[in-house]
C-alpha positions in Angstrom: 117.3 113.2 99.0 115.8 114.5 95.8 118.2 115.7 93.1 117.2 119.2 91.9 117.7 120.1 88.3 120.3 122.7 87.5 117.9 125.4 86.5 116.2 124.9 89.9 119.4 125.9 91.6 119.5 129.1 89.6 115.9 129.9 90.7 116.8 129.0 94.3 119.8 131.3 94.2 117.7 134.2 93.0 115.2 133.6 95.8 117.9 133.4 98.4 119.3 136.8 97.2 115.8 138.4 97.1 114.2 140.5 99.8 112.1 137.5 100.8 114.6 134.6 101.2 112.0 132.5 103.0 110.3 132.0 99.6 113.3 129.8 98.7 112.1 127.2 101.2 108.6 127.3 99.5 110.4 126.2 96.4 112.3 123.5 98.2 109.2 122.2 100.0 107.3 121.9 96.7 110.2 120.1 95.1 110.5 117.7 98.0 106.8 117.0 98.1 106.7 116.3 94.4 109.7 113.9 94.7 108.1 112.2 97.8 111.3 113.1 99.8 109.3 113.7 102.9 112.2 113.7 105.3 113.8 116.6 103.5 110.4 118.3 103.4 110.2 118.1 107.2 113.6 119.7 107.5 112.8 122.3 105.0 109.6 123.3 106.8 111.5 123.6 110.1 114.3 125.6 108.5 111.8 128.0 107.0 110.3 128.5 110.5 113.7 129.1 112.1 114.3 131.8 109.4 111.0 133.4 110.1 111.7 133.4 113.9 115.2 134.7 113.5 116.7 131.6 114.9 119.9 129.9 113.7 119.2 127.8 110.7 121.3 125.0 112.0 119.6 124.8 115.4 120.6 122.2 118.0 117.8 119.8 119.0 117.8 121.1 122.6 115.3 123.9 122.6 115.5 124.7 126.3 117.8 127.7 125.8 115.2 129.4 123.6 112.9 132.1 125.2 109.6 130.4 126.1 107.5 132.4 123.6 109.8 131.3 120.7 110.1 127.7 122.1 106.3 127.3 122.1 105.9 128.7 118.6 108.7 126.6 117.2 107.5 123.4 119.0 104.1 123.9 117.4 105.8 124.2 114.0 107.6 120.9 114.7 104.4 119.2 115.6 102.6 120.5 112.4 105.5 119.5 110.2 105.8 116.0 111.7 102.0 115.5 111.4 102.1 116.5 107.7 105.1 114.3 106.9 103.6 111.4 108.8 100.3 111.7 106.9 102.1 111.8 103.6 104.0 108.6 104.4 100.7 107.0 105.5 99.1 108.0 102.2 101.9 106.3 100.4 101.4 103.1 102.5 104.7 103.6 104.3 103.6 102.9 107.8 107.0 102.2 109.3 108.3 105.5 107.9 105.3 107.4 109.2 105.4 106.0 112.7 108.4 108.1 114.1 106.6 111.3 113.0 103.1 110.4 114.2 104.4 108.9 117.4 106.0 112.3 118.2 102.7 114.1 117.6 100.6 111.6 119.6 98.7 110.4 116.5 99.2 106.7 117.2 95.5 106.1 116.5 96.1 107.1 112.8 98.9 104.5 112.6 96.7 101.9 114.2 94.0 102.5 111.6 96.6 102.0 108.9 97.9 98.8 110.5 94.4 97.4 110.7 94.4 97.2 106.9 97.8 95.4 106.6 97.8 91.8 105.4 100.5 89.3 106.2 103.5 89.3 103.8 107.2 89.1 103.6 107.8 92.7 104.8 105.6 92.9 107.9 108.3 92.4 110.5 108.6 96.1 111.3 104.8 96.5 111.3 104.6 93.7 113.8 107.1 95.5 116.0 105.2 98.7 115.8 101.8 97.1 116.3 102.7 94.6 119.1 106.0 95.4 120.7 105.4 99.2 120.7 101.8 98.8 121.6 100.1 100.7 118.7 97.7 97.8 117.8 98.7 94.7 119.8 95.8 92.5 118.6 96.6 93.2 114.9 100.3 92.6 115.6 99.5 89.2 117.1 97.2 88.4 114.1 100.1 89.2 111.7 102.5 87.2 113.8 100.3 84.2 113.7 99.9 84.5 110.0 103.6 84.8 109.4 105.2 82.7 112.1 102.5 80.5 113.6 100.5 80.3 116.8 103.5 79.1 118.9 105.5 82.3 118.4 102.5 84.5 118.9 101.6 82.7 122.2 105.2 83.0 123.4 105.3 86.7 122.5 102.1 87.3 124.4 103.3 85.4 127.5 106.5 87.3 127.8 105.1 90.8 127.0 103.1 92.7 129.7 100.3 93.5 127.2 97.7 95.8 128.7 96.2 97.7 125.8 93.5 95.6 124.1 94.6 92.6 126.2 91.3 90.7 125.8 91.3 91.3 122.1 94.8 89.7 122.0 93.5 86.7 123.9 90.6 86.5 121.4 93.1 86.5 118.4 95.0 83.6 120.0 91.9 81.7 120.9 90.4 81.9 117.5 93.6 80.9 115.7 94.3 78.0 118.0 90.7 76.8 117.6 90.8 77.1 113.8 94.0 75.0 113.9 92.3 72.3 115.9 89.2 72.4 113.6 91.4 72.2 110.5 93.4 69.2 111.7 90.3 67.3 113.0 88.6 68.0 109.7 91.6 66.5 107.8 91.7 63.4 110.0 87.9 62.9 109.5 88.2 63.4 105.7 91.0 60.8 105.5 89.0 58.3 107.5 85.5 58.9 106.2 86.2 60.3 102.7 84.5 63.7 103.2 85.4 66.8 105.2 82.7 68.0 107.7 81.4 71.5 107.2 81.1 72.2 111.0 83.6 74.4 112.8 82.4 73.2 116.2 84.9 71.0 117.9 82.1 69.4 120.0 80.3 68.5 116.8 83.4 67.2 115.0 84.4 64.9 117.8 80.9 63.7 118.7 80.6 59.9 118.0 84.2 59.8 116.7 86.2 58.2 119.6 88.6 56.9 117.1 90.1 60.4 116.7 91.7 60.1 120.2 94.3 57.4 120.4 96.8 57.0 123.2 99.1 59.7 121.7 96.7 61.5 119.4 96.8 65.3 119.5 95.8 67.9 116.9 97.6 70.8 118.4 100.6 71.2 120.7 99.2 70.5 124.2 101.5 73.1 125.8 100.1 75.8 123.5 96.5 74.8 124.4 97.3 74.8 128.2 99.1 78.2 127.8 96.0 79.7 126.2 93.5 78.3 128.7 95.1 80.1 131.6 93.7 83.3 130.2 90.1 82.2 130.6 89.4 84.2 133.7 90.2 87.4 131.8 87.6 86.8 129.0 84.3 88.6 128.9 83.2 88.1 125.3 80.5 85.4 125.0 81.8 84.2 121.7 85.4 83.8 123.0 84.1 81.9 126.0 82.3 79.5 123.7 85.7 78.9 122.0 87.3 78.2 125.4 84.5 75.7 126.1 85.0 74.0 122.7 88.8 73.7 123.3 88.2 72.3 126.8 85.8 69.6 125.3 88.6 68.7 122.9 91.1 68.6 125.8 88.9 66.3 127.9 89.0 63.7 125.2 92.8 63.5 125.1 94.4 60.4 126.7 96.2 60.7 130.0 99.4 60.1 128.1 99.3 63.6 126.6 97.6 65.5 129.4 99.5 67.7 131.9 98.9 68.5 135.5 98.6 72.3 136.1 98.5 74.6 139.1 95.6 74.6 141.5 92.7 75.2 141.3 93.1 74.2 137.6 94.9 70.9 138.1 92.6 69.1 135.7 92.9 72.0 133.3 90.3 71.1 130.7 87.7 70.2 133.3 88.4 73.1 135.6 88.7 75.8 133.0 85.5 74.6 131.4 83.7 75.0 134.7 85.0 78.6 134.8 84.1 79.4 131.2 80.6 78.0 131.6 80.0 79.9 134.8 81.2 83.1 133.1 78.8 82.3 130.2 75.9 82.2 132.6 75.3 78.5 132.0 74.2 76.4 135.0 76.1 78.9 137.2 75.4 77.3 140.6 76.8 73.9 139.6 80.0 75.4 138.3 80.4 77.6 141.4 79.8 74.5 143.5 82.8 72.9 141.7 85.1 75.7 142.9 83.5 75.9 146.4 84.4 72.2 146.8 87.9 72.8 145.7 88.3 75.6 148.3 86.8 73.3 151.0 89.1 70.4 150.2 92.3 72.4 149.5 95.3 71.9 151.7 96.5 75.5 152.6 100.0 74.2 153.4 100.4 73.0 149.8 98.1 75.3 147.8 98.0 78.5 149.9 94.9 80.5 149.1 95.0 79.9 145.3 91.7 78.0 145.1 90.0 80.7 147.2 91.4 83.5 145.0 90.1 81.8 141.9 86.6 81.5 143.5 86.7 85.1 144.6 87.7 86.3 141.1 84.8 84.3 139.6 82.3 85.6 142.2 83.3 89.1 141.5 82.8 88.6 137.7 79.3 87.3 138.6 78.7 90.4 140.8 78.3 88.1 143.9 80.2 90.5 146.1 78.9 89.4 149.5 80.0 85.7 149.0 83.3 86.9 147.5 83.9 89.0 150.6 83.1 86.0 152.9 85.5 83.8 151.1 88.2 86.4 151.2 87.7 87.1 154.9 87.9 83.4 155.6 91.1 82.7 153.6 93.1 85.9 153.1 91.6 88.7 155.2 94.7 90.8 155.4 96.4 90.1 152.0 96.9 93.1 149.7 95.9 93.3 146.1 99.4 93.3 144.9 99.9 89.8 146.3 96.6 88.4 144.9 95.1 87.4 141.6 91.7 88.8 142.8 90.5 91.9 144.7 91.5 92.1 148.3 89.1 92.0 151.2 89.1 95.8 151.5 88.1 96.2 147.9 85.4 93.6 148.3 84.0 95.5 151.2 83.6 98.5 149.0 82.0 96.4 146.2 79.6 94.8 148.6 79.0 98.2 150.3 79.9 96.5 153.6 81.5 99.5 155.2 81.0 98.0 158.6 83.3 95.1 157.7 85.8 97.6 156.2 85.9 99.5 159.4 86.8 96.3 161.3 89.5 95.5 158.8 90.9 99.0 158.9 91.0 99.0 162.7 92.8 95.7 162.8 95.4 97.0 160.4 95.7 100.4 162.0 94.6 101.9 158.7 93.2 105.2 159.9 92.4 106.6 156.4 90.2 103.7 155.4 88.7 103.6 158.8 87.6 107.3 158.5 86.3 106.8 154.9 84.4 103.6 155.8 82.9 105.3 158.9 81.6 108.2 156.8 80.3 105.9 154.0 78.5 103.7 156.6 76.9 106.8 158.1 75.7 107.9 154.7 74.1 104.5 154.2 72.3 104.8 157.5 71.0 108.2 156.7 69.8 106.9 153.4 68.2 104.0 155.0 70.4 101.4 153.2 72.2 100.0 156.2 
């Protein structure tokens, strides 16, 4: 709290005894603003408003007892004061101090803009918490986490957090950083062996013609980190990030069997299988990559794998807007499963995507789902009238 000079107290006393005592708070607000004591400024603004409204100056936080018209006016004053104080803290670069005020006003975007400009340093822990854990700017929070603590901690944090906001941007941050780490270490190994560091940042180019890079136990990044990242490939839509996944898979394919791991179906051979997925999503030789997953579905043992291979294929087909085939796969392998139990759209959703309301009627009737039956019947009739079905 700012220390006021003695003469200021004299002036304050005069104002308090005047016919307009609220002017005393104008003096205090000016003093607090000049001293950058923004918390006291906030309290002074609210106290002035309480005086104007005839409310107790020491008002409890629970405003429910106030008449509605006073409560609305006072609540608006609280919002305006919080916004001003939050902006003042931001202008001074005090993001952590600004956050409680701007969170209360719903101005998290302003805080996200400020966080975007932050660089990694010794005092970013609270910024990381606000950005990532509190969901203000998760991708930037991960970026700061990687810079300060490394890719391992960032990957772990992402895996245990149910990140929804900017989820794909977070995956991109992890992919770019892990890729950069592999490129850096491959470059160092090549420089040590050949006397010069390559300028390329493509893993495919770096490992081409250099089989000596991959001995029996040679790795250039923790394999568990790589496998953890690759599981997010089906969520990626950005072409550049898909190229990164392809590059990482090409690196993984060159690792010896001593350091490779077996993963869950249908990505047992994770580097090969994920690369097929990434290439298909990139629009490269799509049919051959789809054939790879169709074969997995055909050869899968339902007793051991359940419908996981079929779900992966459906998810891929949906991404490629091949709804009719996706529906046929779903009807063949999990016709009555619900979305909550799947890693892909359920058959009922696929009927809607494929505009196969005749099939949706059949499914709804089998389930005794009268609501979907009625909706599908009406949609099918609309299509017939329009000449589409």
